[in-house]
C-alpha positions as CSV (number, residue, x, y, z in Angstrom):
1,M,-31.1,215.0,228.5
2,T,-33.7,215.5,231.2
3,T,-36.4,213.1,232.5
4,E,-39.9,213.7,233.9
5,E,-42.1,211.1,235.5
6,F,-45.9,210.9,235.7
7,K,-47.8,208.5,237.9
8,V,-51.2,207.8,236.2
9,S,-54.1,205.3,236.4
10,G,-54.7,203.0,233.5
11,G,-57.5,205.1,232.1
12,D,-55.3,208.3,231.9
13,V,-52.4,206.7,230.1
14,V,-53.5,207.5,226.6
15,N,-54.5,211.1,227.3
16,T,-51.2,211.7,229.2
17,I,-49.2,210.3,226.3
18,K,-51.1,212.5,223.8
19,K,-50.3,215.6,225.9
20,I,-46.6,214.7,226.1
21,I,-46.4,214.2,222.3
22,A,-48.2,217.5,221.7
23,E,-45.5,219.3,223.7
24,G,-43.0,218.2,221.0
25,N,-39.8,218.0,223.1
26,A,-40.0,214.3,224.1
27,R,-37.4,212.0,222.7
28,R,-38.5,208.7,224.4
29,I,-41.5,207.6,226.4
30,I,-41.1,204.7,228.8
31,I,-44.1,203.1,230.6
32,K,-43.3,201.2,233.8
33,K,-45.4,199.0,236.1
34,E,-45.7,200.0,239.8
35,D,-42.8,197.7,240.7
36,G,-40.5,199.6,238.3
37,T,-40.5,197.0,235.5
38,T,-40.5,198.5,232.1
39,I,-43.5,197.5,230.0
40,V,-42.6,199.3,226.8
41,E,-40.4,202.1,225.4
42,F,-41.3,204.3,222.5
43,P,-38.6,206.5,220.8
44,L,-40.1,209.6,219.3
45,T,-38.5,211.2,216.3
46,V,-38.6,214.8,215.5
47,G,-41.6,215.5,213.2
48,A,-43.4,212.2,214.0
49,I,-47.1,213.1,213.5
50,G,-50.4,211.8,212.5
51,A,-50.3,208.3,211.0
52,L,-46.9,207.6,212.5
53,L,-48.3,208.0,216.0
54,A,-51.4,205.9,215.5
55,P,-49.6,202.6,216.2
56,I,-48.0,204.0,219.4
57,L,-51.3,205.2,220.7
58,A,-53.0,201.9,219.9
59,A,-50.3,200.0,221.8
60,V,-50.6,202.5,224.7
61,G,-54.4,201.9,224.8
62,A,-53.8,198.1,225.0
63,I,-51.4,198.6,227.8
64,A,-53.8,200.9,229.7
65,V,-56.4,198.0,229.8
66,L,-53.8,195.7,231.4
67,V,-52.5,198.0,234.2
68,A,-54.4,199.7,237.1
69,S,-51.7,202.3,237.4
70,C,-48.2,202.9,236.0
71,T,-45.4,205.5,235.7
72,I,-44.7,207.3,232.5
73,V,-41.1,208.4,232.1
74,V,-40.4,211.0,229.5
75,E,-36.9,211.7,228.3
76,K,-36.7,215.2,226.9
77,R,-34.1,216.8,224.8
78,E,-32.3,219.7,226.5
79,K,-32.7,223.2,225.0
80,S,-29.6,224.4,223.2
81,E,-28.5,228.0,222.7
82,G,-30.0,228.0,219.2
83,D,-33.5,227.1,220.5
84,I,-36.1,229.9,220.2
85,Q,-37.7,230.9,223.5
86,A,-41.5,231.4,223.2
């Protein structure tokens, strides 16, 4: 598993999360405060779309109001030999 980190301002949190979900290879999203304290973690299941993501995005929107800036940590699944390269 690999991880990627994004430092974003509160207003950009929701848009960044939407982009990460759209990529489709994220397994877990973790939002941390500037001091490194984890605010929330969201596991993402394969095929989670539409109505299943609405509660996650609503929670992320509420968090964005509370923080000036934060770090988004994305755990991604590693590509296996069977994955198709685009």
